[in-house]
N, C-alpha and C positions, 0 to 999 in steps of 0.2 A: 501375598506378593503376586502382582499381575504378570502372567507369562507373555512375553513378546513373541508371538508366533510368527510375525513377519520377519523379525531378526533371525529366528531359528530357521525359517524357510530359506532366507538368503544365504545363510551359512551352509545349509545342506546343498543348495544349488551350486555354491562355489566348489565344494568337494566333489559333487557329481560331475561338474565340468572338468575338474582335474582328472578324474578317473577316465572320462571319455577321451580327452585330448591326449593324455599320456598313453592310453590304451591304443589309440590310432597310431601314435608314434612307435610304440613297441611292437606293432604288427610287422615291423621290418625284421624282428627276431622271433616271432611266434606265428604259428599257422593261422590262428583266428583271433578275433578280438577277445573272446571269452578266455583264451589261454593267457591273456595279459592281466585278467581281472584279479587273480590272487596276489600277484606281485604288487599291483597298484593299491590294493586294499591295505597291504602291509605298509606301503609308503604313506598312505593317507593317515593310518593310525599314528605313525611316528611324526610326520610333518605337522599334523594337527596339534600335537603336544607343543611343538616348537612355536607354531603360529600363535596359539592362544596364550602361551607364556609371554610372547612378545607383545600381543595386543592388550592383555589385561594386567601385565605386571611391569615389563621393561619400558614400554612406551609411556604409559601414564606416570609411572613413579620415577623414571630416570630422564628420558629424553624431553618430555614436556615440562620437567622441572629444571631444565638447563644442565643436567648432569651428563653432558655429552660424552666425555671420556669414559666414564663408568659404563655408559650405555654401550659404547663401541666394544669395550672389553667384554661386557656381558654377552653381546651378540656373537663375538668370536668364540667364546666358551660354549654358547648355546649351539652354534652351527657345528662345532666339533663334536659335541655330545650327541646331537640328533643324527649327524652323518654316521658316526661310528656305531651307534645303536641300530640304525636302519641297516647298515651294511652287514653287521653281525647277524641280524634277524634274517636278512636275505640269504646269507651264507648257510645258516642252519636249515632254513626252509628248502633251499635248492639242493642240499646235500643228497637227498633221496630222489630228486627229480632230474637234476643235471649237474654232474660233478664239476664240469668245466665252469659253469656259472657260479657254483658255490666257491670254487677256488678264486675266481675273479673278485668276488665280494670280500673275501678274506684279505685281499691285497690292498695296497695303498691306492691303486687305481679304482678299485671298487668303492672305497671310502670317498674318493674325490668325485666319483660319479654321483653318489647319493648327495654329496654336499652341493654339487651344481644344481641338482633337481630341487633340493630344499631351498636354495637361495632364490630360485625362480618363484617358488610359492611364497616364500617370505617377502620378496620384493612386491609381488602383486597384492598380498594382503596388507602390507604396510601402506602402499599407495591408496588402496581402498579405505584404509583407516583415516588417512589425512583428507581424502575427498569427503568422507562423511563428516569429519570435524569441520571442514570448510563450509559444508552445507548447513550444519547446525548453527555455526556462527552467522552465516548469511541470513538464515531464517530468523534468528534472534534480532539481528540488525534491522531486518524488514519490519518485524513486530514493533521494535522500539521506534522506528521511523513512523509507522502507522499511528502508534500511541501519541507520538509527538505532534503529528499533524492534527489528530483529533483534538488534542489539548489546545493546540493553537486555534483551531476552528471554534472551539467552545469559548476561548478567550475573546476572539473577535466578535462572536455573537454577544458575549457579555458586555463588550464595549459599546455595541450598538444599542442595546436595550435602554440603559439610563439616558442616553442622548435622545432617543425617541420619546421616552416618557416625559422628559423635561419639556420638550417642545409641545407635546399634546396637552400637558397640564397647564402650560402657559397660555395656550389657546383658550382653554376652558375658563381660566382665571379672567382673561380679558372680556369674554362674552358675558360672564356673570354680572359684571359691572354695567354692561351696555343694555342687555335685553334678557330677561329671565326665561321667556318662552324659547328664545333662540338658544339660550344656555341649556335648557332641558333637552332640546333636539341634539345639541352638540354632545351632551353627556350620554345620550343614547348611542351616538356614533362612537364616542369614546369608549363606552362599555364594550362594543363590538371589537374595537381596537385592542382593548386590554385582554379580551377573551382570546384573540389571536395571539397576543403577546405571551399569555400565560400557558395556553394549551398547545400551541402549534410551533412557536418560534424555535423551540429546542429540538424539534424533530429533524431528522436528516433531510427528508423531503416532505412536501405537502402538495395537495392538489393545486394546480395552477389557478383554478377558479377561485380558491380560497385566498391566494395571494393577491389576485386582482381585486377581489372584494375588499380586502384590507386596504389596498392602495386607494380604491374608490372612496372608502370611508374617510381616509386621511385627506384626500383632495376636497371632499365636501366640507370637512371640518375646517380646513383652511379658507375655503370660500366663504363660509359663515363668519369667520373671524374678520376677513378683510372686506367683505361686502362688495361695495362698488369700486374698490381701489385696484382691482385687477380683472383682467379678462383671461379666463382659463378655458382651454379647449382640451377635452379629455375624451378619447375615443379608443374602443377596442374592437378589433375585427378577427374573425376566424373561429375555429372550433377549439374550445378550451378543455373539453372532457377528455379523460383518459391520459392526461399529461400531468407530470409532477415536476416540482422545482424546489430548490433549496430556498428556505424562507428568507425574507428581508433583503432581497437583492436590489430591489428598485427604490425602496423608500428613501434611502440617502440621496439618490439623485433628485428625487422630487422635493425632498426637504431643502436641498441645496438651491433648487430653482426658486422656491418661495422665499428663502432666506436672503439670497443675493440678487433676485430680480429687481431691476430699478425702473422707476417711472420715466418713460421716455416718450410716450405718446398720449396726449390729452390727460396727463396725470395718472395713467393706468399702467399697471404691470402686465406684460404680455407673457403668458405661459402656455405652452402647447405640449401635451403629453399624448403620444400615440403608441399603440401596441397592436401588432398583427401576428397571427399565428397561422402557418400553413404547414400541414402535416406535423413534423416535429421541430420545425424551424420557427423560432420566435424572434421578432424584430421590434425592438423598443427604442423609442426616441423621446427625449425630454429636452426642451429648449426654453430659454427665458430671455427676456429683453435686458440689455445692459446699457449703461451710458457709454457713448462713443469714446473710445480710448481707454476705458477701464479694463484691466486684466483680471477677470474673475478667477482664472486658474491659479493666481497667486494666493487666493484666500480659501482654497479648498481645504477642509479640515480632515480630522482623523476618520470620519465616517466614510468618505470616498476612498481613502487609502485602504480601509478595512475591506470594502467591497471588492476592490481590485485584488487584494490578497486572497479573499475567499474564492473569487472567480478562478484564480490561478490554481488553487488547491482542489476545488470541486470540479471545475470544468476545464481541465488542461486540454489544449488542442480542440476545444469544443466551443469556444467563444471568441468574439471579436468586439473589443471595446474601443471606441473612438471618442475622445473628448476634444472638441474644437471650439473656435471662437472667431466670429467676424466682427466688424466694426460695432454692430448693434445687437448681436445675438450670441449667446453662449449655449452650446448644445452637447448632449451626450447621446451616443448611438451604440446600442448593445445588441449583438446578434448571439443567440444561444441555440445550441442543439439540445433539445430536451429529451427526457426519458419518458417512456410510457408506463402506466400503472402495471 
């Protein structure tokens, strides 16, 4: 059995404070603090019996099990027994020291005096007991909430993965039919994407550079698929080293741009993706052309909703996400405050 030295130390501190406080109070009747020590040690011996009977027997087995009436009756009996026993011990001890004090503790007034002292100690210890119970329950609730959030994050990542793999495999499938050399290059890109998916996506954080490389592979893969059907501008500025990020935060926005971008100018889809990093602040923008009057926001799928939820869970008060639309352009703007390695 492991000894809880911290708990023992706290209990010893409680009784030490009792002896000191009551000793200072009793100096009104004694020449020095040390003259009060013997009496308070007697009180400590008796009151500790009552306190621990309450903490380890009456509270858990009666009050916490809703046996309130029995608990109240038990406390009345306990207070009477501890008070009487303490008063009798004081009376016997002071008989050879101070007859007047001994006579006082033999009286009803002496018993009432010890009862009031014990009730103070009983009340303080009971309050500390319930404070500790509240703290334990709060800690368990926080642990459960943390476990719940982690499970939810894992679920959200799990929802992202199949969606991403489906789109990437579909791209490879299209290219194999059109150009085998291009398909080989695409498979190399796809291999890097799978490596990222298998080995990094389930990590809590990854280097920002790795996430950008993964995004770059995806953009190149899509450009190979669509060839001359789109115009893609992809640019990264800033220092990427020493920064980490939760994986798979950008891919859904980029997927959405390729999926919902419409031919509006010379039969070409217009997509622009920009990312800039300054110190720990990352600024990401992804925009795509749309047909005038079309509301792309109405067709956003589960992927975007998952990213929003992940941002709320992982970067609370540390991100700004704006999704907007003009007549011919749909855009996503994300600002993140990143962590360093």
